[in-house]
N, C-alpha and C positions, 0 to 999 in steps of 0.2 A: 107602500109605508107599512110597516109591522106595528104590532100592538103598543109597544113602548112610544114609538114615534106619534102615534095618534093621540096618546095621553098628553103628549106636550103641544100638539098642533093648536096654534093660536094662543098659546099660554106664555110663549117666550119670545124674546127679540133676538135673543143670540142664538148661536148654532147648537144643534145637537149632533153629537158624534157617536156612532156605534162602533163595535169592534171591526167591521168590515168597510168603514167609510173613511175617506181621506180626512186627514187632520186628527184622528183619534190618537195616534201615537204622540203627536206633538202635545196635544192638550193633557195627556195623561202622564207626560214624563215631567220630572222635576229636576233640581239640581242635584239630588242624592240619586246615584245610579245603582246603589247596590240592591234595591228593591224598586219595582214599580208597580203602580196601581194598575189593575186590570178589571175596571168596572164594567158593568153591563151598558151603562150609558154614562157619557160626559156632557154636562151643561156648561157651555162656555159662555158664562153669565156676562151681561152688559150692564146690569143694573139690578135693583132691588126686586124689581117684578119677575125676572129669571130665577132669582134665589128662591123667592116664595114658591114658584111653580116647582123647582126641583124638590124643595122640602115637602111640599104637598104630595108629590108623586111617591117620594120615598115613604111618607108616612101611610098613605093609602095602601101601598103594596107591602108594607113591613120590611122594606129594604135598608140595609146599612148605608149611611151617609157621611161622605167625608169632603173636605175642602182643601183645596191647594192653591196657593199663590204661587210661590217660588219652589216650594218642594224641599227646602234645605234640611227639615226634620223628618223626612220620610224614612220609615224604617221596614214597612212591609206592605203589600198591596191590599187594597179593598176591592170587593166584587159587586158592589152595589151601585149606588149614585154617587158620582164624583163632580162637584161643582168646581170648575176652575174659574178663578177670579182674576187671571193675568190681565184680561181686557179692561178690567175695572181699576185703572191707574191713575185717575184724575186726582188733583191736589189743588185746593182752593186756599189761598193765603188771605189773612186779614191782617195787614201790617199795623194797624192802629191797635187792635186787641192783642197782637202778637200770638195769633192762633193760626192752625192749620186745619182744614177739613180733608181727611185722607181716605179715599176709597179703598174698598177691601183688597185690591191686589196691587196697590202702590208699594214699590220698593223704597227703602231710604233714599236712594239717588234721586227718584221722583221728588221727594220732599226737600231735600238739600237743594236741588236745583229751582224749585219753586220758591224757596225761602230766600236764598242768597241775595237777589237783587234788592231786598228789603233790609240787607244787614242782620238777617236772622238765620237761626240754625234750630234743627230738631235735636232731640236726645238720641241720636243714632248710634249704631254700633260700629264695630271694628270693619265690618264689610258691608258696603252700601247697597249691595245687590239682594240683601235679606229683606223679606216682606216686612213692612212696617207694622201691619196689624198683629201677625203672629208673634213677633218680637216682643211687641208691648203687652200682649196677653200674657205672656210668660214672665214679666217683670221688666227686662231689658237693661242690661249693664252696658253703658257705652263709653265713648270717649270723653264725655263731660261728666262721668257719673259722680266722681268724689267731690265735685263742686255743686251739682244740681240733683243727684239721687237717681232713682229708678225712672226709666220711661214711663212705667205704670203710675208714677206719683203725679204725673203731669197730664193726665187725660180729664177732659172737661165732660164729654159725652161720647156715648157708644150707641150705634144704631144696631139692632140685632133682630134676626128673625129666629123665633123659637121653632121646636119641632111641631107645633100646631100650625104653622103657617102664619102666625101673627107677627107684626112688625113691632117693635118697641124702641121708643127713644129714652135710653137709660141714662139717668144722672143720679147724683147723690139725693136729690129731691124726690124724683119719681119712684125709684125703687132702690134704696139704701143697700139692702142686701146683695142684690144682683150687681149693682154698680161695685160693690166691694169685691165680689167674686170674680168678675171679669178681668178687673185690674190685678193680675198676678196668678188667677186660678187657671189659666190656659184656655184652650177651646172646647171646654166641656158644656157650654149653656146655651149654643145655637150658633147660627152663622152670622158673623159680623159683617155688615155692609159698609160701615163707614164709622170714622172716629175723629172727634174733635180733640186736638192736642195744644199744648203751649209750646211757643217757639221762644227761643232765648236770644238775646242781643249779642250774637258772636258771628263775627265775619271772619276773623282770622284766628288761628291758634298757631302756638310754636309747637312742632311736633315732628316725628319722624323716629328713625332707628339708629341704634348703635349696635353694630354686629362685631362679636367676640369669638375667637378660636377657643373652644373649650379644653382643647389639649394644652393651650398655652395659658389661659386664664381659668384654672380649674374651679376657683372659689367664686366664680362669678355670680351664681344664683344667691350665695349667702351674703356677698357684697351688695347686691341689688336689696336683698331683705333687710340688711342693716340701713341701708340708704332710705328705704321707705318710712323708717321710723321717724324721720325727721322732716319729711317733705310736707308742704302746705296742702290744702284741699283743692287747690287749683291745678295740682299736678295729679293726673291719673296715668297709671304706667302697667306695663305687664313685661313678662319675659317669655319667649317661646325658644325651646331647644329642639334641635333636629340635626340629623346627618344629611347633608346635601349631597346628591349624587354628582359625579363629575360629568356634566352635561354643558354642551357648548352654549345652550340658551339661557344658562345661569350666569349671574355676574361673576367674572373671573375670580375675585377674591373669596368667594364663597364655594366654588366648586371642590367637591371632594372633602370637604371639612365638616367637623362636628360643630356646630354653630349655636351660639346664644344671641337671640336678636332682642334687645331691650326697646320695647315701643313706649314712647313717650307722647303725651298730650297735655300742654300746658296753656291755661287760660291767663294770659298777661303779656307782658311785652317780651320781644325776643332776649333782650338783655337779661331781664329776671329769671326767664326760662333757663337760659344758658348757666346762669349762676347756680341754678337749683341742680343742674345736671352735672356740673362740674366734678363733683366728687366721684361719680360714676366713671367719668373719663381716665381717671386714675387708676382704675381696677386693672388696666392691662392694655396691651396693644389692640387698637381698634382696626378691624378689617375694612368696615365701611360705615360711613357716616352720612345719614340723610337728614339730620336735624336742621330745621329752618322754619321761619315764619312761612306759612302757607294759608291760601283762602280754604275755608271750611269745605268748599266744593272739592277739594283734594284730600279730603280727610281719609279716603280709603288708602291712601299711599303709606299711612302710618303703619298699619300692620301688613300691608301688601300681600294679602291673602289670594290664593288661586281663584281665578274668576270663571274656570271652565268646569262644568258638571263631572263629578267623579264618584265613585264608590267609597264610603268611609264609615267608620264607627267612632263614638268617643264617648267617655265616662269622666266624671268630675266628682270632687268632694269639696265642700266648704269647711274651712277650718278656723280655729281661734288663734292660733299661732303656728309658725314654722319652726322646725328643727333643722339645724345645719346638717346633720347626718343624714336625714330624709332628703334634702335637698341635693346633696351629693348623689344619692341613690336614684333620685329622679333624673339628674343629668345622665347618669350611666345607662338608665333605661332608654333614653333617647339616642344612644350612641351606636356606632357602627356594629358593635358586637350583639345588638338586640336581635332576636329571631325575625322580627318584622320591623318595618319602618315605624317608628313612634315619634309623633310630634307632642312634646310635653309642653304645657303652659302653666304660668303662675299669673295671677292678677291681683293687684293690690286693691282692696276694697275699703271700708271704713268711710270717714268724712260724712257727706250728706247722705250716703247709702245706709249709714247706721241711724239716721233719725227718722221717726215716724213721719208720715207725710201729713199734710193739712186734713185731707179726708181719708181715713184708714182704707186699707186694701188688704189683699191676701198674700202679698209678697212675704216670704217667709226669711227667717234667719239673717235679719238685719244687723245682728251682732258679729257676723263672720267678719274676719279681718283679712282673709285672703281666699281665693279659689285655686285649686289645683286640677288640671285636666290632662288627659292623655287621649290622643286621636291617631288614627291610623287609616290609611288606605287599605281596601280589602279586595284581594284577588279571589279567585274561584277556590273553594276548599280551605279558605283561611279563617273562617268566621270563629271557630273554636279557638284556634291560636290567638287571634286578636284578643278575644274574651278574657283568655287566661293570662295573657301578657298585660293586659290593662289592669286586671285585678292585681296582679302582682305588683304593678308599678305604684298603685295607690295605696295598697295595704299598710305601708308604714305610716300613712297619714291619718290611719283611724284612730290613733291616740288623741288627737286634736280634733276630730271631725265632729261637726254640729249638724251635719246635713248635706243636701246636695242641691244643685240648681239645674232645673228641668231645661232651661234654655240651653244648656251646654251638655245636654245627654242627647245624643244622636244614636239611637238603637232601642230596642225593646227592653223594658224595664217592668218590674213586678210592682205589686201594690206597696210593698214594704218600702221601696226605694222612692216611690211616688210620695207616700206619707212623709218620708224624711225631708222632703222639699219645704214642708209648712210647719208653722207652730203647732204645738200640741192642741187638739181639738179642732183646728181649722180644716182639717181633712174631712171630718164628720160634717161640719158646716157647709163646706163646698158640696160634698156629695148630696146633701139634702136640697140645695139649691139646684144642682144638676137633675136631680130626679123630679123636681117640679118643672124644669123647662124642657126635659126629655123623658117623660114618664116611662117610655117603652125601650129606652137605651139604644136608639138607632143611631145617634151620633157616635162616630169613630173619632174621638178627639186625640190629641197628641199624647197625652198622659192621663188616661181617664181617671177620675176621682170618685168613682163608684167601688165602695167596699167589696162588692161581689165581682169586681173585674177579674176575668180570666187571663191567663197569659196570652191567648190568642187575641184577646181584646187589647191588651197593652201593647201589641206589635202593630197596631194600625194607627197612623198619625196623620195630622193635618200638616199643611206647610206653610 
């Protein structure tokens, strides 16, 4: 038993993994494969006791500390203590109160499955495999967003271990400042062990996708933009544009085509939903139509995103309005002539997202009307090419830009971009609260809110 193992002996119920032990690679790996954590020790936490022990050891030794559930946001490795929460995936539903208690490592699929038997659903995102806690700490724009707002708006309590090893049950009454910061300010304030959230009375949705060939329906992004101006709040939608490779495992209508996928999630009857969508159907020939009423347990099929770990980078911008010429340029940027594969995305915001929550939180830029994003898989030697391609694709949208969304930023960012995710003055308020919770700056959060953050620190993320 080496020195670090001795420090954990008798203090944890979960497993301790060192670089030379079996299970180390599994526990340090996440969904993002571009970079991998290489910590000195991994604590496979099974509960709050393990998390407190990991925090205490990190603090005693002055080691950096990171947390990973699914690792979707991972951008660069950490070399200190990594807390893996994937074994903490419990969900407890109170159907009468319409709430769920969610452990640190639970994915949205865990929550969806636990809530469904009661005719309830969480404010989950487009991919159910994402960690529910990290998603919510960053705000959370999901399939029901325009009707119910951000996931962070529907949090009742957060259990947190701060860097002094103390446990806190954080509510609006117990610590208003910290409760404000945790909901939208990211993972900068400690290690969250669990969270109580609202569930909504949603059992089914009308949803799916319409796929168009962008060489045939060249103005599809503009047509979608015009359509969004008249849709009710019950309609949450997005568009993804990309060039599909000609591979046999893909649906035959999409192979080798430059495609726009319009994703639709409607809260209401299938008849009403179909009526709202009808104007889109007249935009041009439809390659594939998956729209139908479906149980919320199938909500992941709406965006139908890849479910296998891979290497990628993504950037985004929040805008007050969209311009037709810029939309045409974004479609071109996702086309077959692009120097790398680019997946370009548009999301319709507004509705309940634009209204302040009953209890204020740190989510910024509620006035944004749309988000624009670009994502690319990254092979060896392509990082700079990806960075420059993304920068060029988003540059035309700077005229109407009001900020960025950190939940849709996958990769290292600097302090200026982190500041741009929040309302004026909120970054300083968040930094002050983070300094109180972690005075020595050991926590390597997803997007650090410390004004002195260096580029190296901004590259270490939680998942």
